[in-house]
C-alpha positions as CSV (number, residue, x, y, z in Angstrom):
1,M,0.5,55.9,-16.7
2,V,0.2,52.7,-14.7
3,R,3.4,52.0,-12.8
4,R,4.3,49.0,-10.7
5,R,6.9,49.8,-8.2
6,E,6.2,46.8,-6.0
7,L,9.2,45.1,-4.5
8,L,8.7,41.4,-5.2
9,G,10.9,40.2,-2.4
10,M,14.3,41.2,-0.9
11,A,17.4,40.4,-3.0
12,G,19.0,38.3,-0.3
13,A,16.1,36.0,0.3
14,V,16.3,32.4,-0.6
15,V,13.5,31.4,-3.0
16,G,12.8,28.0,-4.4
17,A,11.6,27.2,-7.9
18,G,8.0,27.9,-8.8
19,L,5.7,30.2,-6.9
20,V,7.5,33.0,-5.0
21,G,8.3,31.6,-1.6
22,A,7.1,28.1,-2.6
23,P,9.7,25.4,-3.2
24,A,9.3,22.8,-5.9
25,A,7.6,19.6,-4.6
26,E,10.0,17.2,-3.0
27,A,10.0,13.5,-3.8
28,G,7.0,11.9,-2.2
29,E,5.2,15.2,-1.7
30,P,2.0,15.8,-3.6
31,R,2.5,18.0,-6.6
32,P,0.4,21.2,-6.7
33,A,-2.4,21.2,-9.2
34,R,-1.4,24.7,-10.3
35,R,1.9,26.4,-10.5
36,S,2.9,30.0,-11.5
37,L,5.6,30.3,-14.2
38,K,7.2,33.7,-14.7
39,V,9.3,34.1,-17.9
40,M,11.4,37.2,-18.6
41,Q,13.1,38.3,-21.8
42,F,16.2,40.2,-20.8
43,N,18.9,41.8,-23.1
44,I,21.8,42.3,-20.6
45,W,23.8,44.7,-22.8
46,L,27.1,43.0,-23.1
47,G,26.9,41.5,-19.6
48,G,26.2,44.8,-18.0
49,S,29.6,46.1,-19.0
50,R,28.4,49.4,-20.4
51,V,27.3,51.0,-17.1
52,A,28.9,51.2,-13.7
53,G,27.5,48.4,-11.5
54,G,25.8,46.8,-14.5
55,R,26.9,43.3,-13.8
56,A,25.4,43.5,-10.3
57,G,22.3,45.2,-11.8
58,I,21.5,42.1,-13.9
59,A,21.5,39.9,-10.8
60,D,19.6,42.5,-8.8
61,T,16.9,42.7,-11.5
62,I,16.4,38.9,-11.3
63,A,16.5,38.8,-7.5
64,E,13.9,41.6,-7.3
65,V,11.6,40.5,-10.1
66,R,11.9,36.8,-9.4
67,P,11.3,35.2,-12.8
68,D,11.5,31.4,-12.9
69,V,13.0,31.4,-16.4
70,V,15.1,34.1,-18.0
71,L,15.8,34.4,-21.8
72,L,19.2,36.1,-22.0
73,S,20.4,38.2,-25.0
74,E,23.9,39.5,-25.4
75,S,25.1,36.7,-23.3
76,N,28.0,34.2,-23.6
77,P,29.2,31.3,-21.4
78,Q,31.3,33.6,-19.2
79,R,28.6,36.1,-18.7
80,V,26.2,33.4,-17.8
81,A,28.7,31.8,-15.4
82,D,29.2,35.2,-13.8
83,L,25.4,35.7,-13.5
84,L,24.9,32.3,-11.9
85,A,27.6,33.1,-9.4
86,D,26.1,36.5,-8.6
87,L,22.6,34.9,-8.1
88,A,24.1,32.3,-5.8
89,E,25.5,35.1,-3.7
90,R,21.9,36.4,-3.4
91,G,20.7,32.9,-2.3
92,L,19.2,32.0,-5.7
93,T,20.0,28.8,-7.6
94,F,19.6,28.8,-11.4
95,Y,20.5,26.2,-14.0
96,D,21.7,27.2,-17.5
97,N,21.3,25.5,-20.9
98,A,25.1,25.6,-21.6
99,N,24.7,27.3,-25.0
100,P,28.2,27.8,-26.4
101,S,27.3,31.3,-27.6
102,D,24.6,33.9,-27.3
103,P,21.6,33.6,-26.5
104,A,21.0,31.6,-23.3
105,V,18.3,30.3,-21.0
106,I,18.6,30.1,-17.2
107,S,15.9,28.5,-15.1
108,R,15.1,27.8,-11.4
109,Y,13.7,24.5,-12.6
110,P,15.9,21.6,-13.7
111,I,16.9,21.5,-17.4
112,V,16.3,18.0,-18.7
113,D,17.2,18.6,-22.4
114,R,18.8,21.4,-24.4
115,A,19.8,22.2,-28.0
116,S,21.5,25.0,-30.0
117,F,20.4,26.6,-33.3
118,R,21.6,29.5,-35.2
119,S,20.5,32.6,-33.3
120,W,18.4,30.5,-30.9
121,S,18.9,28.0,-28.1
122,K,16.6,25.7,-26.2
123,A,16.1,24.4,-22.7
124,V,13.5,21.9,-21.7
125,I,12.6,22.4,-18.1
126,S,10.6,20.1,-15.8
127,V,8.0,22.0,-13.7
128,D,6.8,19.5,-11.2
129,G,6.7,16.9,-14.0
130,T,5.3,19.1,-16.7
131,E,7.9,19.6,-19.3
132,V,8.2,23.0,-21.1
133,A,10.4,23.6,-24.1
134,V,11.7,27.2,-23.8
135,Y,13.5,28.9,-26.7
136,S,15.7,32.0,-26.4
137,G,16.5,34.1,-29.5
138,H,18.8,36.9,-30.4
139,L,18.4,37.8,-34.1
140,N,20.6,39.7,-36.5
141,Y,20.9,43.3,-35.6
142,T,21.9,44.5,-39.1
143,Y,19.3,45.0,-41.8
144,Y,17.5,47.1,-39.1
145,V,15.2,48.4,-41.8
146,N,12.6,49.8,-39.4
147,Y,15.0,52.7,-39.5
148,L,14.3,53.4,-43.2
149,P,10.9,55.1,-42.7
150,R,12.6,57.2,-39.9
151,G,15.2,58.5,-42.3
152,Y,18.2,56.4,-41.2
153,G,20.0,53.5,-42.8
154,G,19.6,50.2,-41.0
155,G,23.1,48.8,-41.4
156,T,22.2,46.8,-44.6
157,P,25.5,45.4,-46.0
158,A,26.7,46.0,-49.5
159,P,25.9,45.5,-52.3
160,L,22.2,45.6,-51.3
161,E,20.0,48.6,-51.7
162,T,20.3,51.3,-49.0
163,S,23.7,49.9,-48.0
164,E,25.3,53.2,-48.9
165,Y,23.7,54.9,-45.9
166,G,25.2,52.5,-43.3
167,W,23.6,53.5,-40.0
168,D,23.6,57.2,-40.9
169,E,20.9,59.7,-41.6
170,I,19.6,59.4,-45.2
171,P,20.3,62.7,-47.0
172,T,17.1,62.5,-49.1
173,G,14.8,61.7,-46.1
174,P,12.7,58.7,-45.1
175,I,12.3,55.6,-47.3
176,T,8.7,54.4,-47.2
177,D,8.7,51.8,-50.0
178,V,7.2,48.9,-48.1
179,D,8.2,46.3,-50.7
180,L,11.8,47.4,-50.4
181,I,11.6,47.3,-46.6
182,M,10.2,43.7,-46.7
183,R,12.8,42.5,-49.2
184,L,15.7,43.8,-47.1
185,N,14.1,42.5,-43.9
186,E,13.9,39.0,-45.5
187,A,17.5,39.3,-46.5
188,S,18.4,39.6,-42.8
189,G,17.8,35.9,-42.3
190,R,15.9,36.6,-39.1
191,T,12.7,34.9,-40.3
192,A,14.6,32.0,-41.9
193,V,16.4,31.0,-38.7
194,T,13.2,31.4,-36.7
195,K,11.4,29.0,-39.0
196,T,14.1,26.4,-38.2
197,M,13.4,26.9,-34.5
198,L,9.7,26.7,-35.1
199,A,10.0,23.3,-36.8
200,D,11.8,22.1,-33.6
201,A,9.1,23.6,-31.5
202,E,6.5,21.8,-33.4
203,A,8.3,18.5,-32.8
204,E,8.5,19.3,-29.0
205,R,4.7,19.9,-29.0
206,G,4.4,16.5,-30.7
207,R,6.2,15.0,-27.7
208,G,3.6,16.6,-25.4
209,R,5.7,19.4,-24.1
210,L,4.4,23.0,-23.6
211,V,6.4,25.6,-25.7
212,I,7.4,29.2,-24.8
213,L,9.7,31.3,-26.8
214,G,11.1,34.8,-26.8
215,G,14.0,37.0,-27.5
216,D,15.5,40.2,-28.8
217,F,14.3,40.0,-32.4
218,N,15.9,43.2,-33.6
219,E,12.7,43.5,-35.6
220,P,9.2,44.9,-34.6
221,S,5.9,43.1,-34.7
222,F,3.4,43.6,-37.4
223,R,0.9,44.2,-34.6
224,D,2.7,47.5,-33.8
225,W,3.1,48.8,-37.4
226,G,-0.6,48.8,-38.6
227,H,-3.0,51.5,-39.8
228,R,-3.5,53.0,-36.3
229,T,0.2,53.6,-35.8
230,R,1.1,54.6,-39.4
231,D,1.4,58.3,-38.5
232,L,2.9,57.7,-35.0
233,F,6.5,57.1,-33.8
234,D,8.0,58.3,-37.1
235,H,6.5,55.4,-39.1
236,N,5.8,58.1,-41.7
237,G,2.7,56.4,-43.1
238,T,4.1,52.9,-43.5
239,V,2.2,49.8,-42.6
240,V,4.6,46.8,-42.4
241,E,3.8,43.1,-41.9
242,W,7.1,42.3,-40.2
243,S,7.8,38.7,-41.2
244,T,9.4,37.2,-38.1
245,A,6.5,37.9,-35.7
246,K,4.1,36.9,-38.5
247,A,5.8,33.5,-38.9
248,I,5.7,32.9,-35.2
249,E,2.0,33.8,-35.0
250,D,1.2,31.8,-38.2
251,A,2.7,28.8,-36.3
252,G,0.0,29.2,-33.6
253,F,1.9,31.2,-31.0
254,R,0.5,34.1,-29.1
255,D,2.3,37.4,-28.3
256,T,2.0,37.6,-24.5
257,Y,2.3,41.4,-24.2
258,R,-0.3,42.0,-27.0
259,Q,-2.6,39.4,-25.6
260,I,-2.8,41.4,-22.3
261,H,-2.4,44.9,-23.8
262,P,-3.8,44.8,-27.3
263,D,-3.8,48.5,-28.1
264,P,-0.4,49.5,-29.8
265,V,-1.3,53.2,-29.4
266,R,-2.3,53.3,-25.7
267,T,0.2,50.5,-24.7
268,P,3.0,50.5,-27.2
269,G,5.2,48.5,-25.0
270,F,8.5,49.9,-26.3
271,T,11.5,48.0,-25.2
272,W,14.2,49.9,-27.1
273,P,15.9,52.3,-26.8
274,S,15.4,52.4,-23.1
275,D,16.7,55.2,-21.0
276,N,19.5,54.3,-18.6
277,A,20.7,56.8,-15.9
278,G,24.2,55.4,-16.1
279,A,24.7,56.1,-19.7
280,E,24.8,59.3,-21.9
281,T,22.0,59.5,-24.4
282,G,24.5,59.2,-27.2
283,Q,25.2,55.7,-26.0
284,L,21.5,54.8,-26.2
285,T,20.4,56.1,-29.6
286,W,21.4,55.0,-33.1
287,A,19.0,57.5,-34.8
288,P,19.4,60.7,-32.8
289,K,17.1,62.8,-34.9
290,A,14.2,60.3,-35.0
291,D,11.7,58.6,-32.7
292,E,13.2,55.2,-33.0
293,R,11.2,53.5,-30.3
294,D,10.0,50.0,-31.0
295,R,8.9,46.8,-29.2
296,I,11.6,44.3,-30.3
297,D,11.8,42.1,-27.2
298,F,9.1,39.5,-26.9
299,V,7.7,36.5,-25.0
300,Y,5.3,34.1,-26.9
301,Y,3.6,30.9,-25.9
302,H,1.7,28.2,-27.8
303,P,-1.9,27.7,-26.5
304,D,-2.6,24.5,-24.6
305,S,-5.2,23.5,-22.0
306,R,-2.4,23.2,-19.4
307,I,-1.1,26.8,-19.7
308,H,-2.9,30.1,-19.1
309,L,-1.5,33.6,-19.6
310,V,-2.0,35.7,-16.5
311,D,-0.1,38.9,-17.1
312,S,2.7,40.6,-19.0
313,V,4.5,43.8,-18.0
314,I,7.6,45.9,-18.9
315,V,10.6,45.7,-16.5
316,G,12.8,48.8,-16.7
317,P,12.7,52.6,-16.6
318,S,9.5,54.3,-17.7
319,T,11.6,56.7,-19.7
320,S,12.9,56.2,-23.2
321,I,15.2,58.0,-25.7
322,V,13.4,60.1,-28.4
323,R,15.5,62.4,-30.6
324,N,18.4,62.1,-28.3
325,E,16.4,63.2,-25.3
326,R,15.2,61.3,-22.2
327,V,11.4,61.2,-22.5
328,E,8.8,59.9,-20.0
329,E,6.5,57.4,-21.6
330,S,3.0,58.8,-21.8
331,G,1.1,55.6,-22.6
332,R,-0.6,53.2,-20.2
333,D,2.0,50.5,-20.2
334,P,2.6,48.8,-16.8
335,F,6.1,49.1,-15.6
336,I,8.1,47.4,-12.8
337,E,10.6,50.2,-12.4
338,P,14.0,49.5,-11.0
339,T,15.2,51.0,-7.7
340,W,18.5,49.3,-8.4
341,T,21.1,49.9,-11.1
342,W,19.4,49.3,-14.5
343,P,22.0,47.4,-16.6
344,S,20.7,47.6,-20.1
345,D,19.8,49.8,-23.1
346,H,16.6,47.6,-23.5
347,K,13.6,47.1,-21.2
348,A,12.8,43.6,-20.3
349,V,9.4,41.8,-20.7
350,L,8.0,39.7,-17.9
351,S,5.1,37.3,-18.6
352,T,3.4,35.3,-16.0
353,F,1.6,32.0,-16.7
354,R,-0.4,29.5,-14.7
355,L,0.4,25.9,-15.4
356,N,-2.4,23.3,-14.7
357,R,-1.3,19.8,-14.1
358,H,-4.8,18.4,-14.8
359,A,-6.3,20.2,-17.8
């Protein structure tokens, strides 16, 4: 396994926007022709409230990893305000998009425009004059039908099929009817609300802005549930074209993690359920007799001559929960492993881009 344990700077250091250690260009100064932009998707597990020291762990993660933009899931205005205060104590200044509910965007760069949508919010940031529309999503956690092939109900509400199982083990075993899985997944509304966001993203591209999006989708990618993985990870023979990721890619966006790490067997990139040393395994699993690991946290970007994907890595413990046990990941995923308190039951995704002012 490849592990990245590098310390990306001390938590107390003051860092300006943009490249680590490089402040944004001041008025009258020449703007750099290239600028690094690091974007992290981060589910903060109810503001870090589920583990001792979790709130500080959120700020420590950002201070150590040094993203320029963070897409926050399981946030709210108070949690964002607490986080900005905690970052300020560490010498870091972030702006937030003032979304009245979950999810949120915080940025080292000024936010020049913002908007809210159902399950999504937007911040338009200005990176040395290059405007980037960034969207953060946190989609419906019910209808979690990737559990059905694993022999568990996915919290589908009545009166729909499989609702009788709730989140419990299915007495008759796994359900592998892909048509049923797709119908119930569509009923979740995850794809529908994402298409609303994608229409706005297309308008932003029409204004000449770059577009990056991500979030906790509570739904896997079709790239991870294909023929090569059908008999792995308790997929039990199913091949599923998960519709939310498909809609995003059909709109021209690219999955950053799969761009850099295309093999879903050697580099599965699981983000949930993450291990967390501060929590009992029973707090971290919803399907304790199954291998429920999935990649449900994502960062996407729309190709443009002004943006180049450099890297994408997992931030968080290299251990996960499988059948109610803590298990070391055996693939070749790259990890930035925390030496601080990990605050979440998810792992984060950190993707690094290079922005070119003159394409």
